[in-house]
C-alpha positions in Angstrom: 99.6 132.9 84.1 102.9 130.7 83.6 101.7 126.8 82.4 104.6 124.5 83.4 105.1 121.6 80.7 104.7 118.4 81.5 107.7 116.1 81.3 106.1 114.5 77.7 105.9 118.5 76.6 109.5 119.2 77.6 110.7 116.0 75.5 109.1 117.5 72.5 110.5 121.5 73.5 114.1 119.8 73.8 114.2 117.5 70.7 111.6 118.3 67.9 112.9 121.9 67.3 116.5 120.5 65.8 115.2 117.1 65.0 116.4 116.4 61.4 113.7 114.2 60.0 109.9 113.8 59.8 107.9 113.2 63.2 104.7 112.8 64.8 103.0 114.1 67.9 100.2 112.0 69.1 98.2 114.1 71.5 95.8 113.0 73.4 92.1 114.9 73.9 92.6 117.7 75.7 96.0 117.3 76.5 97.6 120.9 75.4 98.2 119.9 71.6 98.0 123.7 70.3 99.9 125.3 73.1 102.6 122.4 72.7 102.6 122.7 68.9 102.8 126.4 68.5 105.9 126.9 71.6 107.3 124.3 69.6 107.1 126.0 66.3 108.4 129.3 67.7 111.3 127.2 68.9 111.9 126.1 65.4 114.6 128.1 63.7 114.5 128.6 59.7 111.1 129.8 58.2 108.1 127.7 59.4 104.8 127.2 58.6 101.8 125.5 60.3 98.8 124.4 58.3 95.3 124.1 59.6 92.0 122.9 58.1 90.0 126.3 57.9 90.6 129.9 58.8 89.4 129.7 62.3 91.6 127.3 63.4 94.6 128.9 61.6 93.5 131.7 63.1 93.6 130.4 66.4 97.0 129.1 65.8 98.3 132.7 64.7 96.9 134.2 67.8 98.7 131.6 70.2 102.1 131.6 67.8 102.0 135.3 67.6 102.8 135.4 63.7 99.4 134.9 61.7 101.7 134.9 58.5 103.0 131.8 59.3 99.7 130.0 60.1 98.1 129.2 56.7 95.4 127.1 55.7 96.2 124.3 53.3 93.7 126.3 50.4 95.5 129.8 51.1 99.4 128.3 51.0 98.1 125.9 47.9 96.5 129.1 46.2 100.3 130.7 46.9 102.0 127.7 45.2 99.5 128.1 42.2 100.5 131.7 41.8 104.1 131.5 41.9 103.8 128.7 39.6 102.0 130.4 36.8 103.8 133.8 37.6 100.9 135.1 39.4 98.6 135.0 36.2 95.9 133.8 38.9 94.5 136.6 40.9 91.2 135.7 42.1 89.5 132.5 43.1 86.5 131.7 40.1 83.5 130.2 42.3 81.6 129.7 39.1 84.4 127.2 37.4 82.1 124.6 37.8 78.8 125.4 37.5 79.9 127.2 33.8 81.4 123.4 32.6 78.1 121.9 33.8 76.3 124.3 32.0 78.1 124.3 28.9 79.0 120.5 28.7 76.3 118.8 30.3 73.2 120.4 29.9 71.3 116.7 29.5 72.4 115.9 33.0 71.2 119.2 34.2 68.8 117.5 36.8 71.5 116.5 38.0 74.0 119.6 38.4 74.1 119.3 41.8 74.8 116.1 42.3 77.9 116.4 40.1 79.4 119.7 41.3 79.5 118.0 44.9 81.0 114.9 43.4 83.7 116.9 41.8 84.4 118.6 45.2 84.9 115.3 47.1 87.2 113.8 43.9 89.5 117.0 44.0 89.7 116.6 48.2 90.3 113.0 48.2 91.6 111.6 44.7 88.9 108.8 45.0 86.7 107.6 42.6 83.5 109.1 42.9 81.1 106.6 42.1 80.0 105.7 45.8 79.5 109.5 46.5 77.6 109.8 43.1 75.6 107.0 43.5 74.8 107.8 47.4 73.2 111.1 46.1 71.5 109.9 42.8 69.8 107.4 44.5 67.6 109.6 46.7 66.3 110.9 43.3 66.2 107.8 41.1 63.9 105.0 42.3 64.5 102.8 38.9 68.0 100.4 39.3 68.5 100.5 36.2 67.8 104.1 35.2 70.3 104.7 38.3 73.4 102.8 36.7 73.0 104.3 33.5 72.9 108.1 34.7 75.7 107.1 37.4 77.8 106.0 34.4 77.6 109.2 32.6 77.7 111.4 36.0 80.9 109.8 36.6 82.3 110.7 33.1 81.4 114.3 33.7 83.1 114.1 36.7 86.4 112.8 35.5 86.4 115.1 32.2 86.0 118.1 35.1 89.3 117.2 36.6 91.2 116.7 33.9 90.2 120.2 32.2 91.3 121.6 35.7 94.8 120.0 35.4 94.9 121.2 31.9 93.8 125.0 32.4 95.7 125.6 35.9 95.1 129.1 35.2 91.5 128.7 36.1 91.1 128.2 39.8 87.9 127.4 42.0 88.0 126.6 45.8 88.8 122.7 45.6 91.8 123.6 43.1 93.8 125.3 45.5 94.5 122.1 47.1 93.8 119.5 44.3 96.6 121.3 42.0 99.5 121.7 44.5 98.8 118.1 45.1 98.7 116.5 41.7 99.9 118.9 38.9 103.1 118.1 37.3 104.6 121.6 37.7 102.6 122.9 40.7 103.8 122.8 43.8 102.9 124.2 47.5 105.6 126.9 48.4 108.8 125.1 50.3 109.7 126.0 53.8 112.1 124.7 56.2 109.6 122.8 58.9 106.2 122.2 58.0 103.7 121.5 61.5 100.5 119.9 60.3 97.5 120.4 62.7 94.6 117.9 63.2 97.0 115.1 61.0 94.7 112.4 61.5 92.2 114.2 59.3 94.3 114.4 56.2 93.0 112.8 53.4 95.1 111.6 50.2 94.9 114.8 48.6 96.1 116.8 51.8 98.9 114.2 52.4 100.2 114.2 48.6 100.1 118.2 49.2 102.3 117.6 52.1 104.6 115.0 50.5 105.9 117.4 47.8 107.2 119.9 49.7 110.8 120.2 50.2 110.8 120.4 54.2 111.0 118.6 57.2 107.3 117.7 58.6 105.6 117.2 62.4 102.3 115.6 61.9 100.3 116.4 65.1 97.1 114.7 65.9 95.1 111.7 67.3 94.8 108.4 65.6 91.9 107.9 68.0 90.1 110.8 67.0 90.0 109.7 63.4 86.5 109.9 62.6 86.4 111.2 58.8 86.7 108.1 57.2 84.1 108.9 54.4 86.4 112.2 53.5 89.3 109.8 52.5 91.2 110.1 56.3 92.6 107.0 57.6 93.2 106.4 61.3 96.5 104.8 60.6 98.0 107.6 58.5 100.0 109.0 61.2 101.6 105.6 62.0 103.1 105.2 58.6 104.1 109.0 58.2 106.0 109.1 61.8 108.6 106.9 60.5 108.9 104.9 63.7 110.0 108.2 65.4 107.0 109.6 67.5 105.9 111.9 70.3 103.2 111.6 73.0 101.0 113.9 74.9 98.9 111.2 76.8 97.8 113.3 80.2 94.7 115.6 79.5 94.6 119.0 81.2 90.0 118.4 80.6 88.6 115.5 81.3 88.3 114.7 85.0 89.6 111.1 87.0 86.2 109.2 86.3 85.8 110.3 82.5 89.3 109.1 82.0 89.0 106.0 83.3 86.1 105.4 81.4 87.7 106.7 78.1 90.8 104.4 78.9 88.6 101.3 77.9 88.9 102.9 74.2 92.1 104.5 74.8 94.3 102.8 77.2 97.3 105.1 77.6 94.9 108.1 78.5 95.7 109.6 81.7 95.0 112.5 84.1 97.6 115.1 85.4 98.5 114.4 89.1 96.0 116.6 91.3 93.3 116.7 88.4 89.6 117.1 89.1 87.6 113.8 90.0 84.8 114.1 87.5 81.6 112.1 87.0 80.2 109.4 84.6 76.8 109.1 85.4 73.7 106.8 83.2 70.6 108.4 82.8 67.3 107.6 80.9 65.8 111.2 81.1 67.4 114.6 80.3 65.5 116.8 83.2 68.9 117.9 84.4 70.0 119.7 81.1 71.0 123.0 80.9 72.2 126.3 79.3 75.8 125.3 78.4 75.5 121.7 77.9 76.2 119.7 75.5 74.0 117.0 74.0 76.0 114.7 71.5 74.6 111.9 69.2 75.5 109.9 66.2 72.9 111.5 63.8 71.2 114.6 63.1 68.0 112.5 62.9 68.3 111.9 66.5 68.9 115.5 67.6 65.4 116.3 66.2 63.2 114.7 68.4 65.6 115.8 71.7 65.0 119.6 70.5 62.1 119.3 70.5 61.2 117.9 73.7 63.6 120.8 75.7 61.4 123.4 73.5 58.2 122.0 75.2 60.1 122.6 78.3 60.5 125.9 77.7 64.7 125.2 77.6 66.5 126.9 74.8 68.8 124.8 72.0 70.0 124.6 69.0 71.5 122.1 66.7 75.0 123.1 65.7 75.2 122.4 61.9 73.7 124.5 58.4 70.9 121.4 58.9 69.9 119.9 55.8 67.6 122.2 54.2 68.5 120.9 50.4 68.1 117.4 50.9 64.6 117.6 53.1 63.1 119.9 50.3 63.7 117.6 47.6 62.2 114.4 49.7 59.2 116.9 50.5 58.7 117.5 46.7 59.2 114.1 45.6 56.5 112.6 47.9 54.3 115.9 47.2 51.6 115.4 49.7 49.3 118.3 50.7 48.7 117.3 54.4 50.4 116.2 57.3 48.7 112.6 57.3 49.6 111.8 53.8 53.0 113.1 54.1 53.9 110.8 57.2 52.3 107.7 55.3 54.5 108.7 52.1 57.6 108.8 54.4 56.7 105.3 55.6 56.5 104.0 52.3 59.4 105.6 51.2 61.9 104.2 54.2 60.3 100.9 53.2 61.2 101.0 49.7 64.8 102.1 50.2 65.4 99.4 52.7 64.5 96.8 49.6 66.5 98.6 47.2 70.0 97.3 45.8 72.1 100.0 47.7 75.1 100.2 50.1 74.2 100.3 53.4 75.4 103.8 54.2 73.5 104.8 51.1 70.5 103.6 52.7 71.6 105.3 55.8 71.8 108.5 54.7 68.5 108.2 52.9 66.4 106.9 55.4 68.1 109.7 58.2 66.3 112.5 56.1 62.9 110.8 55.8 63.3 110.4 59.8 64.2 114.2 60.0 60.8 115.4 58.3 58.9 112.8 60.1 60.1 114.1 63.8 59.2 117.7 62.2 55.9 116.7 60.6 54.9 115.6 64.0 55.2 118.9 66.0 53.6 121.2 63.4 50.2 121.2 61.9 50.7 121.8 58.5 53.3 120.9 56.0 54.6 124.6 55.4 56.0 124.9 58.4 58.3 122.0 58.6 61.0 123.7 56.9 60.8 127.0 58.6 60.8 124.5 62.2 64.1 123.0 60.6 65.8 126.4 59.8 64.9 127.6 63.2 66.5 124.6 65.1 69.6 124.2 63.2 72.6 127.0 63.4 76.2 126.9 61.9 77.2 129.1 64.9 75.5 129.2 68.5 75.4 132.7 70.4 74.3 133.0 73.5 73.7 130.4 76.8 71.8 127.8 75.1 71.5 123.8 75.4 73.8 123.0 72.0 73.4 119.5 70.4 75.4 117.8 67.9 76.7 115.3 65.9 79.8 114.0 67.4 81.6 115.1 64.2 80.6 118.6 64.4 81.6 118.7 68.3 85.4 117.7 67.5 87.5 120.2 69.5 85.3 121.4 71.6 84.4 120.7 75.4 81.7 121.6 78.3 81.6 121.0 81.7 78.3 118.6 81.3 78.3 116.5 78.4 75.2 114.4 77.2 75.8 111.5 75.1 73.4 109.5 73.3 74.8 106.3 74.3 73.1 103.4 72.5 74.5 104.5 69.4 77.7 104.5 70.3 79.4 100.7 69.6 83.4 99.9 69.4 82.3 97.4 66.4 85.1 98.9 64.0 88.1 101.5 64.7 85.9 104.5 63.7 82.8 103.7 65.3 85.2 103.4 68.6 87.3 106.9 67.9 83.6 108.3 67.5 83.0 107.1 71.0 86.1 108.5 72.4 85.6 111.5 71.0 81.7 112.0 72.4 82.9 111.0 75.9 86.2 113.0 76.1 84.0 116.0 75.5 83.1 116.3 79.0 85.5 118.4 81.5 83.2 117.3 84.6 80.0 115.4 84.1 79.8 112.6 81.0 76.0 111.4 81.5 75.3 108.3 79.2 71.8 109.1 78.2 69.9 105.6 77.1 66.3 106.2 76.3 63.7 104.1 78.3 63.0 102.1 75.0 66.9 101.3 74.6 68.2 101.0 78.1 
């Protein structure tokens, strides 16, 4: 089927392929971003590369572009740059690099190796100070604030030393180095090209931005500032405004959402528009999920709020799955920490734990993460008979990929890029107090094609 381009798409096709400077394409939800980007890339002369965040997205771009070799992930393209810079001395990625470092040089911090490893990855990917992410993780293990401060300093130093070693030994590369080294090393750069298209550019963090800026080429940044919801990962909602250098194109017409859904979303995104002849759509306010069925989405701000809904749906014999790998490691750690022998003692211990967390001198976001883990365990504990059944239940409910026709439950972050005819959103969680909270609300509501159900629990409506 031949798709007739909109006026906005036609302008992009006419101008961007021959433009002589960087630009941005601001594409609202469901506005044909990928089709527009790949068609524009095909119309552009020279060595054109399209960068995506993960392999699945790169493959999707490659299939639509018709040339997978030109559609790469940041990691694979960066690894090519490392190989070219040091005469292909690196053949494979060393997945044990950080583990060896921790074992050989941080043995006195063995209890915290997992946390340090995560902080190293965070620091390499964002170029940010690892202190806050380390504090978030360590606080779940260390109750005494003075001890926490001492261990925190040691872990921060361990992270910084590993980053320094990575720069000194570029011939030993792990997964995170594939972006980190081309973005920061004095003699390593990503391979150059003539024109670089960066997909989902609103989610670019500092390391990825530096990666792209070191390339000698023209850049086309494609994304939606109103869908920037990864501030905790180093992304900025204002990034696209700064890189466009005053030259941007807009795709504001959605092919996805019905008219009433668009009108609702326009409260958050004023230029969000319908195409002529778009289906009407509906926005409902509901206090129960009796009408939810296979194929529908249920979206929430946090995983903890999806667990009781999944349990209720299972009791009604409705097949459902929570999209994601779950929080198994954190849940197991807290179960061991409380050390209860039965469900009653466990729930009492969880209550005391939550109260203690609320009293601690920690950042509010760190407290919220710790409390969420406790709430997930508590919800699961209320549905099983013995403690040993909690982790199998959580493992069953969470799945990284969904197969078959089931009800899909997801956090808003994991649902990004997806869509469904009918979407239920836990509306009591959604606010517009900050730019990112407004963006999260917009992303959630714009997943719906035909019906958006704003779900308020009877206690919250």
